[in-house]
N, C-alpha and C positions, 0 to 999 in steps of 0.2 A: 650644947653638943647637937650636931645635926643628926636628924633621923634618916637612915637609909631606907628607901622604899624598894621592896623587891619587885622585879618585873616578871618573875617566873610565871605567875598566875594571871598576868594581865593579857588580854586578847585584843588584838587590833580589830577594827571594822572589817579589814580584809579577811582576817581569820574567821570572823562570823559568817562572811558570805561564802567561804569555800565549800562547806558541806552542802549548801543550797545549790551551788553551781554543779557539784558532783552528782547530786540527785537529779538535777535537770539533765545533765549529760547522760546519766544512766537511763533516764526515761526516754531521751531522744534515741539512744542506741536501741532500746527495746522497741520503740515505735518503728524505727527503720527496719529492724529485723522482722518485725511482724508484717510490715508492708511488703517486704520481699517474699516472705512466706506466703502471704495471701495472693500475691501476683503469681507465684508458682502454682498454687492450687487452682487458680482460674485457668491458667494455660494448660495444665496437665489434665483437667477435667473437661476441656473444650477441644482444643486442637490436638491434645495428646502429647506425651513425653517426646515422641519423635520430632516434633516441631517446636517444643518448648526449650530452646537453647538457653544457655546462661545469658547471652546477649539479649534475647527476647524477654526473658524474665526481668533483667535489669531495666530494660526500657519500660516494661509494663509497670514496674515499681517506681519508676521515676528516679533511678539512681544510676551511677556509673558501674561498670564491671569492677573497678577498683574497690568501690564501696561494697559491692556484693561479696567480693572475696575477703573483705575485712570482717564480714559477719559469718561467712561460711567458707570453710577450707576448700571444699570441692563439691561436685555435683551430688555425691552420695550423701553428704551431710545435709545439703539443701533438700534433697528428695525425702530424707527421713523426717526433717522438720515439716515439710509439706504434708506428708501422709499422717504424721502425728496430729497436726492441726486439723486436717480433714476428719480424721477418726474421732477427734474430740467433739466435733460438730455433729457427726453421724455415727454414734457408737454402735458397733455390731452386736449381735446377740452374744450372751455370755454362756459358753458351753458348760461351765461348772454348774450352772443352774439346772441343766437337764438331768444331771445325775441324781436329783432329788426324786426322780421317777424310777422305781425299781425295775419295772417290767420293760422289756426291750421295745415292743411296738409302741406303747405310749411315749416313750422317750424319743424314739425315732420320729414319730408324728410331730412332737413339739419342735424337735431340731429342724426338720425340713420346713415346717410351717414358718418358724421364726426366720430362718435363713432366706427362704424364698420371699417373704414379706420384705425383708431388708434389701435384698437384691432388687426387687421391683421398685421400692421407694427411691433407690439410689442408682438405678440402672444408667441414667444419662451420664452421671459422673464417673461411674466405674468402667463403662465400656471403653473409652479412649485409653485408659490406663492398662486394661487387660489386652486390648488390641495391640498396643505398643510395648508389650512386656519385654521384648528383646531390647528396647531402648532404656529400660529401667535398670538401676543398679542390681548387681547379683544379690546383694544383701536383702533388697526388697523382694526379689523373686523367692529367695529362701524363706523370707518371713511369710509370704503368702502360702507357700507349701506347708510351713509349720502350722499356720492357722488352720488349714484343712486337716492336717494330722491331728491337731488338738481337738477339732470337732469330732473326728472319727473316734479318737480315744474316749471321749466323753460318751458318745453314743454306745460304744461297745463295752464300756466299763462294767465288769461283773458278769458279762455274758459267758456262760460256760458251754463251750463247744470245742470239738476237736480242732487241733492246730490247722489241718488242711482246710477244714470248713471255715475256720475263722479267717484264714487268708482270703478266701473267696468273698466272704461277707464284708470284710474290711475294704476290699477293692471296690465292691459295689457301693458301699457307704461313701468312700472317697470320691467316687464318680458323681454321685447325686448331690453332694454338698458343694461342689465346685460351681463357680459363677457361669462357666461356659455351658454346663449342663442345664442350669436354669434358663439361660438365654436360648439354647437350642430348642427347649420345650416351649417356652413362652413367647419368644420373638420369631425365630425361624419357623418353629412348629405351629405358631398361632394358637396355642392352647390357652384357655382361660385359667386364671390362678388356681382354681380348685382342680382342674384337669391336670395341670402341670404337677401339682402336689400329689395327686393320686397316682399319676404315672411313676413319679420318682419313688413314692412309697411302695407301690406294687412291685417295682423292679427289685428293690432290696429285699422285700419279704419273700419274693419268689426264689431268690438266691438263698435266703435263710432257710426256706422250707425244702429246698432241693428240687422244686418243680421245674427248674430251668434245665435239668439234665435227665437222662434216662435212668430209671431205677436199676436196670440190669444190663450194663454195657456188654456183658458176655452173651446175653440172649438176644439183645438188639444192637448189634455192632453198627457203627456208622459206615454207610456206603456212599461214596461220592456220586453225584448225579451222572448218568450215562451221557456220552457224547451223542450227537445226532446219528453218526455212523453206527454206533453200538445199538441205538434204539431201532434203527432200520434192520440191522442184522437180527435183533431179538424178535422183531415183528415177523420177518420171513421164517425164522427158525420154528415158529409155532404152527406154520402151515403144513399140510400134507406134502410129502416129498415131490409129487408130480406138480402140484400147484406152486410150490416154492421154486422149482427149477424153471417153470414157465415165467414167473414174475422176475426172477433173477435175469432171465434172457431179455425180458422187456426193459428191465432196468439198464442193461448193457446197451440196448439199441438207443434208448433215449440219451444216455451218456455220450454216445458217439456223435449224436446230432448237436448237442449243446454241452461240450466238454467243460465250458466255463461256468456251468450252472452249479448251484450249491444244493446238496441233498439234505433234507430235513424231514421231520414229521409234522404234518399239518392236518388238523381235524382227524387225528388218529390214523392217517394214511401216509405212507412214504411219498414225498413230494420233491420235485425238482423246482428250484427257484432261480430266477434270473433277475439280478438287480433288485432283489427284495420282493419280486412278484412271482406268484405261483404259475408255473408253466404247465406242468403235467403231474397228476397223481395217479397211483395205481393201488389196487387193493385186492385182497383175496377173500372170497366169501365161501359159504358152504357148498354151493353148487356151481359157482363160476368165479371168474376174475373180472375186474373192471378197469377202464381207463377214464379219467376225468380231466378237464371238462371237454366235451365234444359238442361243438356248436351245430345248430341246424344247418348253417351254411356249409360246413364241412360234410355233414351227412348227405346233403343234397348233391354236393360235388363228387362224392365218392359212393354214391348209392349202389353202383354195380359191385364195387369191391367189398362193400359192407353187407351185401345181400346175404341173408342167412344168419346174421348175427343179431341177437336180441339187443334192444336199445331201450334206455329210459331217458328222461329229460336230462341231458348233460352228460350222459355216459354211454359206453358201448361195452357189451359183455362178451367174453370169450372163455375158452377152456383149453386144457391140455389136448383134448381130442379135437378141438376146433380153434386153433390159435390164430391170432391176427398176423397177417403177413408183415414182414419187417418193413417193406416199403410203405405199407399203410400207416404203420406206427411213425415212421420217419416223416411222412407227409403231414400227419396229424400234429407232430411236434413243430414242424416248420410253420404250419398254418397258425398254430397257437402263438408262436413267437412273433409272427407278422402282425397278428391281432393286437398283441400287447404293445408292440412298437408303434402301432397306429393309434394308441390311446385306449385300447380295450382293457377290461379288468380280468 
């Protein structure tokens, strides 16, 4: 009788090779995906996301766009893989480790120190990505916000303060833990690492202590700065009535001659300026009023008209009892304008 041999458990050489081929194929797929990811990292951290198109990434990886899409459904998935790979190579500080410090200031010091050290070490890679944030997926922008929120939560954990105060302190913390704040202090501001650290730390601590605001807003209300016109009016209002009327008249005469001039306060005196240069100033003193500046040339040319007026270097004195004639003031202003247009100061 013949013996029937079962073939159910017998494997052909082709069957033996199949798992090997599958493993090789999987390894090839992984290698291609990693090559695309690394190309994306290189472009995002050099030219930036705005110029790292999918075509540019495929070219840098040495694959076709079809191959790229075979490994990544869309730009969002590729960007997530890119940032995941980069963060694995450059792990950021762990905010949960900060909570081991119970006191607020030591915890804040550790957080800012670790974050700013990490920003400094990776600034060249991070800047193009933050600069081109508008060209990154919304999910990535949301993740960056969430990362800063997580850092703030860790720093403020267990801090017992009123809700309104907590809102201000949290805003200050969120401000200093951001990359752009570090960059504004260290790069644009040119601060040394310890200076950037101390500035950020001091800002949060001042908000925490309340030194950034007045203690008694009712007693010390905020007043917006006065305009130049208000400052001049306030200056004149302090003068005796006769002297105030005298200088208001002088003000009017000067304004008639140079209506295009701007009035301001310069060196504590009401001043008319023309194209940024001071033309004429007037002032009230205890015993007299004065006009500035009066050149020696003008004094010589108008010696007869100015006879009887006291003079000092660069000024002429007058009073309500002995006012300057309008025509002398007008000539003085015109002479001053001519002097400025000729290159004088």
